[in-house]
All heavy atoms as TSV, in Angstrom:
chain	resi	resn	atom	element	x	y	z
A	1	ALA	N	N	86.449	81.374	110.340
A	1	ALA	CA	C	85.420	82.222	109.779
A	1	ALA	C	C	85.454	83.600	110.430
A	1	ALA	O	O	85.331	84.606	109.747
A	1	ALA	CB	C	84.064	81.596	109.959
A	2	LEU	N	N	85.626	83.640	111.741
A	2	LEU	CA	C	85.672	84.919	112.436
A	2	LEU	C	C	86.908	85.710	112.025
A	2	LEU	O	O	86.850	86.924	111.836
A	2	LEU	CB	C	85.651	84.712	113.952
A	2	LEU	CG	C	85.692	85.981	114.796
A	2	LEU	CD1	C	84.471	86.843	114.511
A	2	LEU	CD2	C	85.760	85.632	116.267
A	3	GLY	N	N	88.020	85.011	111.865
A	3	GLY	CA	C	89.251	85.678	111.444
A	3	GLY	C	C	89.112	86.302	110.064
A	3	GLY	O	O	89.591	87.415	109.828
A	4	GLN	N	N	88.450	85.601	109.156
A	4	GLN	CA	C	88.234	86.144	107.820
A	4	GLN	C	C	87.323	87.360	107.871
A	4	GLN	O	O	87.546	88.347	107.167
A	4	GLN	CB	C	87.641	85.081	106.907
A	4	GLN	CG	C	88.620	83.994	106.538
A	4	GLN	CD	C	87.960	82.887	105.732
A	4	GLN	OE1	O	86.741	82.750	105.710
A	4	GLN	NE2	N	88.777	82.082	105.078
A	5	ALA	N	N	86.296	87.301	108.701
A	5	ALA	CA	C	85.376	88.432	108.823
A	5	ALA	C	C	86.088	89.651	109.396
A	5	ALA	O	O	85.891	90.778	108.919
A	5	ALA	CB	C	84.189	88.047	109.695
A	6	LEU	N	N	86.912	89.441	110.398
A	6	LEU	CA	C	87.653	90.557	110.976
A	6	LEU	C	C	88.633	91.142	109.967
A	6	LEU	O	O	88.790	92.363	109.879
A	6	LEU	CB	C	88.395	90.117	112.238
A	6	LEU	CG	C	87.531	89.868	113.460
A	6	LEU	CD1	C	88.363	89.289	114.590
A	6	LEU	CD2	C	86.861	91.149	113.903
A	7	ARG	N	N	89.270	90.286	109.208
A	7	ARG	CA	C	90.215	90.762	108.193
A	7	ARG	C	C	89.482	91.607	107.159
A	7	ARG	O	O	89.963	92.663	106.757
A	7	ARG	CB	C	90.903	89.577	107.526
A	7	ARG	CG	C	91.883	89.996	106.469
A	7	ARG	CD	C	92.602	88.825	105.876
A	7	ARG	NE	N	93.475	89.293	104.800
A	7	ARG	CZ	C	94.198	88.509	104.058
A	7	ARG	NH1	N	94.172	87.213	104.243
A	7	ARG	NH2	N	94.945	89.008	103.112
A	8	MET	N	N	88.317	91.150	106.728
A	8	MET	CA	C	87.552	91.902	105.738
A	8	MET	C	C	87.057	93.236	106.291
A	8	MET	O	O	86.885	94.188	105.543
A	8	MET	CB	C	86.385	91.069	105.223
A	8	MET	CG	C	86.810	89.951	104.329
A	8	MET	SD	S	85.370	89.060	103.736
A	8	MET	CE	C	86.139	87.882	102.650
A	9	ALA	N	N	86.835	93.298	107.586
A	9	ALA	CA	C	86.390	94.551	108.198
A	9	ALA	C	C	87.554	95.518	108.388
A	9	ALA	O	O	87.384	96.733	108.293
A	9	ALA	CB	C	85.721	94.267	109.537
A	10	VAL	N	N	88.733	95.005	108.642
A	10	VAL	CA	C	89.879	95.849	108.978
A	10	VAL	C	C	90.625	96.334	107.737
A	10	VAL	O	O	91.165	97.445	107.740
A	10	VAL	CB	C	90.821	95.077	109.931
A	10	VAL	CG1	C	92.133	95.786	110.117
A	10	VAL	CG2	C	90.139	94.872	111.273
A	11	GLU	N	N	90.676	95.550	106.672
A	11	GLU	CA	C	91.482	95.900	105.507
A	11	GLU	C	C	91.167	97.270	104.912
A	11	GLU	O	O	92.088	98.039	104.648
A	11	GLU	CB	C	91.382	94.818	104.439
A	11	GLU	CG	C	92.265	93.644	104.739
A	11	GLU	CD	C	92.247	92.586	103.659
A	11	GLU	OE1	O	91.365	92.617	102.792
A	11	GLU	OE2	O	93.143	91.725	103.693
A	12	PRO	N	N	89.910	97.644	104.691
A	12	PRO	CA	C	89.657	98.977	104.140
A	12	PRO	C	C	90.074	100.094	105.095
A	12	PRO	O	O	90.591	101.121	104.664
A	12	PRO	CB	C	88.145	99.010	103.906
A	12	PRO	CG	C	87.701	97.610	103.931
A	12	PRO	CD	C	88.676	96.845	104.761
A	13	VAL	N	N	89.881	99.881	106.381
A	13	VAL	CA	C	90.248	100.902	107.369
A	13	VAL	C	C	91.757	101.107	107.391
A	13	VAL	O	O	92.248	102.242	107.398
A	13	VAL	CB	C	89.721	100.504	108.767
A	13	VAL	CG1	C	90.196	101.483	109.826
A	13	VAL	CG2	C	88.204	100.409	108.748
A	14	VAL	N	N	92.502	100.021	107.373
A	14	VAL	CA	C	93.961	100.111	107.386
A	14	VAL	C	C	94.458	100.775	106.106
A	14	VAL	O	O	95.373	101.615	106.154
A	14	VAL	CB	C	94.595	98.717	107.579
A	14	VAL	CG1	C	96.088	98.763	107.368
A	14	VAL	CG2	C	94.273	98.193	108.967
A	15	GLY	N	N	93.864	100.449	104.984
A	15	GLY	CA	C	94.249	101.085	103.721
A	15	GLY	C	C	94.081	102.591	103.775
A	15	GLY	O	O	94.962	103.348	103.368
A	16	VAL	N	N	92.957	103.041	104.296
A	16	VAL	CA	C	92.703	104.484	104.421
A	16	VAL	C	C	93.693	105.121	105.394
A	16	VAL	O	O	94.257	106.182	105.104
A	16	VAL	CB	C	91.244	104.744	104.860
A	16	VAL	CG1	C	91.051	106.197	105.247
A	16	VAL	CG2	C	90.286	104.354	103.749
A	17	LEU	N	N	93.923	104.483	106.531
A	17	LEU	CA	C	94.849	105.051	107.518
A	17	LEU	C	C	96.270	105.157	106.972
A	17	LEU	O	O	96.944	106.172	107.193
A	17	LEU	CB	C	94.830	104.219	108.796
A	17	LEU	CG	C	93.557	104.297	109.625
A	17	LEU	CD1	C	93.639	103.368	110.827
A	17	LEU	CD2	C	93.281	105.719	110.072
A	18	VAL	N	N	96.718	104.139	106.276
A	18	VAL	CA	C	98.064	104.186	105.693
A	18	VAL	C	C	98.135	105.273	104.625
A	18	VAL	O	O	99.094	106.055	104.577
A	18	VAL	CB	C	98.458	102.807	105.119
A	18	VAL	CG1	C	99.717	102.908	104.281
A	18	VAL	CG2	C	98.646	101.808	106.244
A	19	GLY	N	N	97.138	105.354	103.773
A	19	GLY	CA	C	97.120	106.383	102.734
A	19	GLY	C	C	97.110	107.787	103.309
A	19	GLY	O	O	97.849	108.666	102.857
A	20	VAL	N	N	96.292	108.007	104.330
A	20	VAL	CA	C	96.229	109.319	104.969
A	20	VAL	C	C	97.552	109.634	105.660
A	20	VAL	O	O	98.063	110.752	105.571
A	20	VAL	CB	C	95.040	109.387	105.959
A	20	VAL	CG1	C	95.146	110.601	106.861
A	20	VAL	CG2	C	93.734	109.414	105.185
A	21	GLY	N	N	98.114	108.648	106.350
A	21	GLY	CA	C	99.391	108.865	107.025
A	21	GLY	C	C	100.494	109.242	106.058
A	21	GLY	O	O	101.257	110.192	106.296
A	22	LEU	N	N	100.581	108.529	104.950
A	22	LEU	CA	C	101.589	108.863	103.940
A	22	LEU	C	C	101.304	110.222	103.308
A	22	LEU	O	O	102.234	110.983	103.007
A	22	LEU	CB	C	101.646	107.777	102.875
A	22	LEU	CG	C	102.202	106.428	103.325
A	22	LEU	CD1	C	102.086	105.409	102.202
A	22	LEU	CD2	C	103.639	106.557	103.779
A	23	GLY	N	N	100.038	110.530	103.118
A	23	GLY	CA	C	99.672	111.834	102.564
A	23	GLY	C	C	100.062	112.978	103.485
A	23	GLY	O	O	100.581	114.005	103.036
A	24	VAL	N	N	99.848	112.813	104.781
A	24	VAL	CA	C	100.229	113.846	105.747
A	24	VAL	C	C	101.745	114.025	105.758
A	24	VAL	O	O	102.246	115.158	105.769
A	24	VAL	CB	C	99.696	113.495	107.158
A	24	VAL	CG1	C	100.315	114.380	108.217
A	24	VAL	CG2	C	98.181	113.611	107.182
A	25	LEU	N	N	102.474	112.917	105.748
A	25	LEU	CA	C	103.939	113.012	105.721
A	25	LEU	C	C	104.421	113.711	104.455
A	25	LEU	O	O	105.328	114.559	104.508
A	25	LEU	CB	C	104.564	111.619	105.826
A	25	LEU	CG	C	104.440	110.918	107.175
A	25	LEU	CD1	C	104.988	109.501	107.077
A	25	LEU	CD2	C	105.155	111.703	108.250
A	26	ALA	N	N	103.820	113.385	103.329
A	26	ALA	CA	C	104.209	114.025	102.071
A	26	ALA	C	C	103.857	115.512	102.090
A	26	ALA	O	O	104.634	116.346	101.614
A	26	ALA	CB	C	103.527	113.328	100.901
A	27	ASP	N	N	102.706	115.858	102.662
A	27	ASP	CA	C	102.324	117.267	102.769
A	27	ASP	C	C	103.311	118.047	103.627
A	27	ASP	O	O	103.676	119.178	103.294
A	27	ASP	CB	C	100.918	117.401	103.365
A	27	ASP	CG	C	99.821	117.243	102.333
A	27	ASP	OD1	O	100.086	117.519	101.149
A	27	ASP	OD2	O	98.712	116.851	102.713
A	28	GLU	N	N	103.739	117.457	104.729
A	28	GLU	CA	C	104.709	118.125	105.599
A	28	GLU	C	C	106.028	118.336	104.872
A	28	GLU	O	O	106.648	119.392	104.977
A	28	GLU	CB	C	104.940	117.316	106.876
A	28	GLU	CG	C	103.739	117.260	107.804
A	28	GLU	CD	C	103.407	118.617	108.411
A	28	GLU	OE1	O	104.339	119.402	108.698
A	28	GLU	OE2	O	102.211	118.899	108.583
A	29	ALA	N	N	106.465	117.327	104.123
A	29	ALA	CA	C	107.745	117.416	103.426
A	29	ALA	C	C	107.689	118.380	102.237
A	29	ALA	O	O	108.662	119.088	101.965
A	29	ALA	CB	C	108.173	116.029	102.951
A	30	LEU	N	N	106.556	118.414	101.539
A	30	LEU	CA	C	106.455	119.207	100.317
A	30	LEU	C	C	105.747	120.544	100.510
A	30	LEU	O	O	105.770	121.383	99.614
A	30	LEU	CB	C	105.718	118.399	99.240
A	30	LEU	CG	C	106.340	117.056	98.865
A	30	LEU	CD1	C	105.420	116.293	97.932
A	30	LEU	CD2	C	107.710	117.265	98.240
A	31	GLY	N	N	105.087	120.713	101.665
A	31	GLY	CA	C	104.345	121.948	101.913
A	31	GLY	C	C	103.143	122.111	101.002
A	31	GLY	O	O	102.838	123.209	100.554
A	32	THR	N	N	102.436	121.037	100.745
A	32	THR	CA	C	101.313	121.059	99.804
A	32	THR	C	C	99.972	120.782	100.484
A	32	THR	O	O	99.063	120.264	99.839
A	32	THR	CB	C	101.530	120.013	98.705
A	32	THR	OG1	O	101.693	118.732	99.313
A	32	THR	CG2	C	102.731	120.340	97.854
A	33	LYS	N	N	99.850	121.122	101.749
A	33	LYS	CA	C	98.602	120.814	102.470
A	33	LYS	C	C	97.400	121.322	101.703
A	33	LYS	O	O	97.438	122.444	101.222
A	33	LYS	CB	C	98.626	121.441	103.855
A	33	LYS	CG	C	99.594	120.778	104.785
A	33	LYS	CD	C	99.571	121.441	106.140
A	33	LYS	CE	C	100.681	120.874	107.000
A	33	LYS	NZ	N	100.809	121.533	108.257
A	34	PRO	N	N	96.337	120.611	101.609
A	34	PRO	CA	C	96.001	119.236	101.923
A	34	PRO	C	C	96.032	118.322	100.701
A	34	PRO	O	O	95.384	117.284	100.684
A	34	PRO	CB	C	94.596	119.349	102.465
A	34	PRO	CG	C	93.971	120.385	101.587
A	34	PRO	CD	C	95.105	121.372	101.337
A	35	PHE	N	N	96.759	118.711	99.649
A	35	PHE	CA	C	96.723	117.971	98.387
A	35	PHE	C	C	97.111	116.502	98.562
A	35	PHE	O	O	96.379	115.604	98.148
A	35	PHE	CB	C	97.638	118.634	97.351
A	35	PHE	CG	C	97.676	117.912	96.052
A	35	PHE	CD1	C	96.590	117.937	95.199
A	35	PHE	CD2	C	98.785	117.172	95.684
A	35	PHE	CE1	C	96.607	117.261	93.998
A	35	PHE	CE2	C	98.816	116.491	94.492
A	35	PHE	CZ	C	97.726	116.538	93.646
A	36	CYS	N	N	98.265	116.244	99.150
A	36	CYS	CA	C	98.733	114.853	99.299
A	36	CYS	C	C	97.837	114.063	100.257
A	36	CYS	O	O	97.674	112.857	100.090
A	36	CYS	CB	C	100.181	114.827	99.774
A	36	CYS	SG	S	101.339	115.417	98.518
A	37	LEU	N	N	97.264	114.731	101.240
A	37	LEU	CA	C	96.335	114.069	102.153
A	37	LEU	C	C	95.133	113.536	101.383
A	37	LEU	O	O	94.725	112.384	101.562
A	37	LEU	CB	C	95.867	115.040	103.234
A	37	LEU	CG	C	94.737	114.540	104.115
A	37	LEU	CD1	C	95.281	113.637	105.200
A	37	LEU	CD2	C	93.979	115.692	104.706
A	38	ILE	N	N	94.588	114.352	100.501
A	38	ILE	CA	C	93.420	113.938	99.718
A	38	ILE	C	C	93.787	112.802	98.768
A	38	ILE	O	O	93.050	111.821	98.646
A	38	ILE	CB	C	92.829	115.147	98.968
A	38	ILE	CG1	C	92.278	116.154	99.978
A	38	ILE	CG2	C	91.748	114.714	97.992
A	38	ILE	CD1	C	91.936	117.499	99.389
A	39	VAL	N	N	94.929	112.936	98.106
A	39	VAL	CA	C	95.379	111.883	97.195
A	39	VAL	C	C	95.627	110.583	97.968
A	39	VAL	O	O	95.236	109.499	97.528
A	39	VAL	CB	C	96.646	112.325	96.432
A	39	VAL	CG1	C	97.252	111.169	95.667
A	39	VAL	CG2	C	96.320	113.475	95.499
A	40	GLY	N	N	96.262	110.682	99.139
A	40	GLY	CA	C	96.503	109.511	99.975
A	40	GLY	C	C	95.205	108.860	100.432
A	40	GLY	O	O	95.101	107.632	100.482
A	41	LEU	N	N	94.218	109.679	100.769
A	41	LEU	CA	C	92.912	109.154	101.176
A	41	LEU	C	C	92.265	108.370	100.041
A	41	LEU	O	O	91.761	107.264	100.248
A	41	LEU	CB	C	92.003	110.306	101.610
A	41	LEU	CG	C	90.574	109.943	101.978
A	41	LEU	CD1	C	90.559	109.125	103.263
A	41	LEU	CD2	C	89.752	111.199	102.154
A	42	ILE	N	N	92.318	108.922	98.841
A	42	ILE	CA	C	91.707	108.250	97.690
A	42	ILE	C	C	92.430	106.941	97.375
A	42	ILE	O	O	91.804	105.884	97.223
A	42	ILE	CB	C	91.693	109.186	96.476
A	42	ILE	CG1	C	90.719	110.341	96.734
A	42	ILE	CG2	C	91.316	108.433	95.202
A	42	ILE	CD1	C	90.824	111.476	95.743
A	43	PHE	N	N	93.775	107.005	97.281
A	43	PHE	CA	C	94.526	105.799	96.942
A	43	PHE	C	C	94.482	104.767	98.073
A	43	PHE	O	O	94.420	103.563	97.818
A	43	PHE	CB	C	95.979	106.133	96.588
A	43	PHE	CG	C	96.134	106.652	95.199
A	43	PHE	CD1	C	96.650	107.912	94.971
A	43	PHE	CD2	C	95.771	105.883	94.114
A	43	PHE	CE1	C	96.796	108.395	93.686
A	43	PHE	CE2	C	95.910	106.358	92.822
A	43	PHE	CZ	C	96.424	107.624	92.607
A	44	GLY	N	N	94.510	105.216	99.312
A	44	GLY	CA	C	94.409	104.288	100.444
A	44	GLY	C	C	93.066	103.582	100.477
A	44	GLY	O	O	92.983	102.377	100.722
A	45	GLY	N	N	92.003	104.322	100.228
A	45	GLY	CA	C	90.676	103.715	100.175
A	45	GLY	C	C	90.552	102.724	99.042
A	45	GLY	O	O	89.985	101.639	99.201
A	46	ALA	N	N	91.119	103.085	97.883
A	46	ALA	CA	C	91.078	102.172	96.735
A	46	ALA	C	C	91.874	100.900	97.025
A	46	ALA	O	O	91.431	99.793	96.706
A	46	ALA	CB	C	91.624	102.870	95.496
A	47	ALA	N	N	93.049	101.047	97.635
A	47	ALA	CA	C	93.865	99.873	97.962
A	47	ALA	C	C	93.161	98.984	98.986
A	47	ALA	O	O	93.180	97.751	98.870
A	47	ALA	CB	C	95.224	100.304	98.497
A	48	GLY	N	N	92.538	99.594	99.982
A	48	GLY	CA	C	91.806	98.816	100.981
A	48	GLY	C	C	90.646	98.052	100.376
A	48	GLY	O	O	90.420	96.882	100.690
A	49	MET	N	N	89.919	98.702	99.484
A	49	MET	CA	C	88.793	98.030	98.838
A	49	MET	C	C	89.282	96.933	97.896
A	49	MET	O	O	88.658	95.888	97.795
A	49	MET	CB	C	87.928	99.045	98.087
A	49	MET	CG	C	87.226	100.032	99.003
A	49	MET	SD	S	86.270	99.245	100.315
A	49	MET	CE	C	84.957	98.515	99.380
A	50	TRP	N	N	90.395	97.179	97.206
A	50	TRP	CA	C	90.961	96.155	96.313
A	50	TRP	C	C	91.336	94.910	97.119
A	50	TRP	O	O	91.033	93.789	96.709
A	50	TRP	CB	C	92.175	96.716	95.588
A	50	TRP	CG	C	92.826	95.731	94.683
A	50	TRP	CD1	C	93.985	95.056	94.913
A	50	TRP	CD2	C	92.347	95.266	93.430
A	50	TRP	NE1	N	94.261	94.213	93.875
A	50	TRP	CE2	C	93.272	94.324	92.938
A	50	TRP	CE3	C	91.234	95.562	92.670
A	50	TRP	CZ2	C	93.096	93.679	91.722
A	50	TRP	CZ3	C	91.066	94.908	91.456
A	50	TRP	CH2	C	91.993	93.985	90.997
A	51	ASN	N	N	91.983	95.099	98.261
A	51	ASN	CA	C	92.339	93.962	99.112
A	51	ASN	C	C	91.095	93.245	99.628
A	51	ASN	O	O	91.076	92.018	99.725
A	51	ASN	CB	C	93.209	94.414	100.281
A	51	ASN	CG	C	94.619	94.691	99.861
A	51	ASN	OD1	O	95.099	94.137	98.892
A	51	ASN	ND2	N	95.275	95.556	100.597
A	52	LEU	N	N	90.067	93.999	99.943
A	52	LEU	CA	C	88.811	93.410	100.410
A	52	LEU	C	C	88.185	92.543	99.318
A	52	LEU	O	O	87.759	91.413	99.576
A	52	LEU	CB	C	87.837	94.506	100.830
A	52	LEU	CG	C	86.450	94.069	101.260
A	52	LEU	CD1	C	86.526	93.267	102.549
A	52	LEU	CD2	C	85.559	95.271	101.441
A	53	VAL	N	N	88.163	93.031	98.105
A	53	VAL	CA	C	87.588	92.276	96.982
A	53	VAL	C	C	88.402	91.006	96.734
A	53	VAL	O	O	87.834	89.923	96.533
A	53	VAL	CB	C	87.511	93.154	95.719
A	53	VAL	CG1	C	87.202	92.327	94.488
A	53	VAL	CG2	C	86.470	94.242	95.903
A	54	ARG	N	N	89.728	91.124	96.723
A	54	ARG	CA	C	90.577	89.940	96.513
A	54	ARG	C	C	90.344	88.898	97.602
A	54	ARG	O	O	90.262	87.699	97.325
A	54	ARG	CB	C	92.043	90.349	96.491
A	54	ARG	CG	C	92.440	91.030	95.230
A	54	ARG	CD	C	93.905	91.437	95.173
A	54	ARG	NE	N	94.758	90.599	95.976
A	54	ARG	CZ	C	95.864	91.019	96.566
A	54	ARG	NH1	N	96.244	92.264	96.463
A	54	ARG	NH2	N	96.613	90.193	97.265
A	55	SER	N	N	90.242	89.345	98.842
A	55	SER	CA	C	90.013	88.426	99.950
A	55	SER	C	C	88.642	87.758	99.824
A	55	SER	O	O	88.505	86.549	100.064
A	55	SER	CB	C	90.124	89.185	101.270
A	55	SER	OG	O	89.941	88.331	102.353
A	56	ALA	N	N	87.636	88.511	99.447
A	56	ALA	CA	C	86.286	87.947	99.278
A	56	ALA	C	C	86.252	86.931	98.142
A	56	ALA	O	O	85.594	85.890	98.251
A	56	ALA	CB	C	85.289	89.069	99.024
A	57	GLU	N	N	86.977	87.217	97.046
A	57	GLU	CA	C	87.024	86.258	95.944
A	57	GLU	C	C	87.701	84.964	96.369
A	57	GLU	O	O	87.247	83.877	96.014
A	57	GLU	CB	C	87.770	86.864	94.751
A	57	GLU	CG	C	86.970	87.907	94.014
A	57	GLU	CD	C	87.754	88.572	92.903
A	57	GLU	OE1	O	88.999	88.435	92.857
A	57	GLU	OE2	O	87.119	89.242	92.081
A	58	ARG	N	N	88.801	85.068	97.127
A	58	ARG	CA	C	89.478	83.855	97.606
A	58	ARG	C	C	88.569	83.053	98.522
A	58	ARG	O	O	88.530	81.831	98.439
A	58	ARG	CB	C	90.751	84.238	98.371
A	58	ARG	CG	C	91.963	84.232	97.516
A	58	ARG	CD	C	93.209	84.354	98.374
A	58	ARG	NE	N	93.907	85.545	97.931
A	58	ARG	CZ	C	94.043	86.670	98.598
A	58	ARG	NH1	N	93.560	86.789	99.806
A	58	ARG	NH2	N	94.678	87.685	98.097
A	59	THR	N	N	87.843	83.740	99.379
A	59	THR	CA	C	86.936	83.055	100.296
A	59	THR	C	C	85.809	82.369	99.527
A	59	THR	O	O	85.429	81.245	99.846
A	59	THR	CB	C	86.353	84.056	101.309
A	59	THR	OG1	O	87.432	84.651	102.026
A	59	THR	CG2	C	85.427	83.379	102.289
A	60	ALA	N	N	85.289	83.040	98.508
A	60	ALA	CA	C	84.189	82.465	97.716
A	60	ALA	C	C	84.650	81.221	96.960
A	60	ALA	O	O	83.872	80.279	96.778
A	60	ALA	CB	C	83.659	83.501	96.745
A	61	ARG	N	N	85.914	81.201	96.536
A	61	ARG	CA	C	86.439	80.028	95.830
A	61	ARG	C	C	86.829	78.908	96.788
A	61	ARG	O	O	87.112	77.809	96.352
A	61	ARG	CB	C	87.684	80.429	95.029
A	61	ARG	CG	C	87.361	81.187	93.798
A	61	ARG	CD	C	88.618	81.335	92.945
A	61	ARG	NE	N	88.625	82.668	92.393
A	61	ARG	CZ	C	89.622	83.531	92.480
A	61	ARG	NH1	N	90.738	83.193	93.078
A	61	ARG	NH2	N	89.540	84.705	91.931
A	62	GLY	N	N	86.908	79.212	98.057
A	62	GLY	CA	C	87.257	78.208	99.045
A	62	GLY	C	C	88.736	77.983	99.196
A	62	GLY	O	O	89.179	77.014	99.792
A	63	LYS	N	N	89.564	78.910	98.645
A	63	LYS	CA	C	91.004	78.786	98.766
A	63	LYS	C	C	91.448	79.370	100.105
A	63	LYS	O	O	90.868	80.329	100.599
A	63	LYS	CB	C	91.706	79.517	97.630
A	63	LYS	CG	C	91.470	78.888	96.295
A	63	LYS	CD	C	92.291	79.551	95.222
A	63	LYS	CE	C	92.065	78.855	93.886
A	63	LYS	NZ	N	92.826	79.472	92.823
A	64	PRO	N	N	92.490	78.808	100.696
A	64	PRO	CA	C	92.985	79.349	101.961
A	64	PRO	C	C	93.604	80.716	101.781
A	64	PRO	O	O	94.086	81.058	100.706
A	64	PRO	CB	C	94.040	78.323	102.395
A	64	PRO	CG	C	94.449	77.643	101.142
A	64	PRO	CD	C	93.258	77.674	100.232
A	65	GLU	N	N	93.577	81.500	102.848
A	65	GLU	CA	C	94.181	82.827	102.834
A	65	GLU	C	C	95.694	82.706	102.785
A	65	GLU	O	O	96.273	81.764	103.276
A	65	GLU	CB	C	93.766	83.601	104.094
A	65	GLU	CG	C	92.289	83.927	104.133
A	65	GLU	CD	C	91.862	84.938	103.062
A	65	GLU	OE1	O	92.635	85.850	102.765
A	65	GLU	OE2	O	90.769	84.774	102.534
A	66	GLU	N	N	96.337	83.709	102.205
A	66	GLU	CA	C	97.796	83.737	102.114
A	66	GLU	C	C	98.417	84.171	103.402
A	66	GLU	O	O	97.947	84.957	104.112
A	66	GLU	CB	C	98.239	84.684	100.998
A	66	GLU	CG	C	97.768	84.200	99.634
A	66	GLU	CD	C	98.112	85.239	98.564
A	66	GLU	OE1	O	98.529	86.357	98.890
A	66	GLU	OE2	O	97.951	84.899	97.407
């Protein structure tokens, strides 16, 4: 139970960090500051929330985590 709670707390944060990191790298390569950073933040946040929702649905159904 604690592991599932920690996973649900960390997934959105990791999604945002990965999105921002990729956005910064893309901005450096393309010289488009801060466009890719903002896009990465939005997509990273969406991906993190999507993973959180999927994990919560699996937990609610009582299925084991992958």
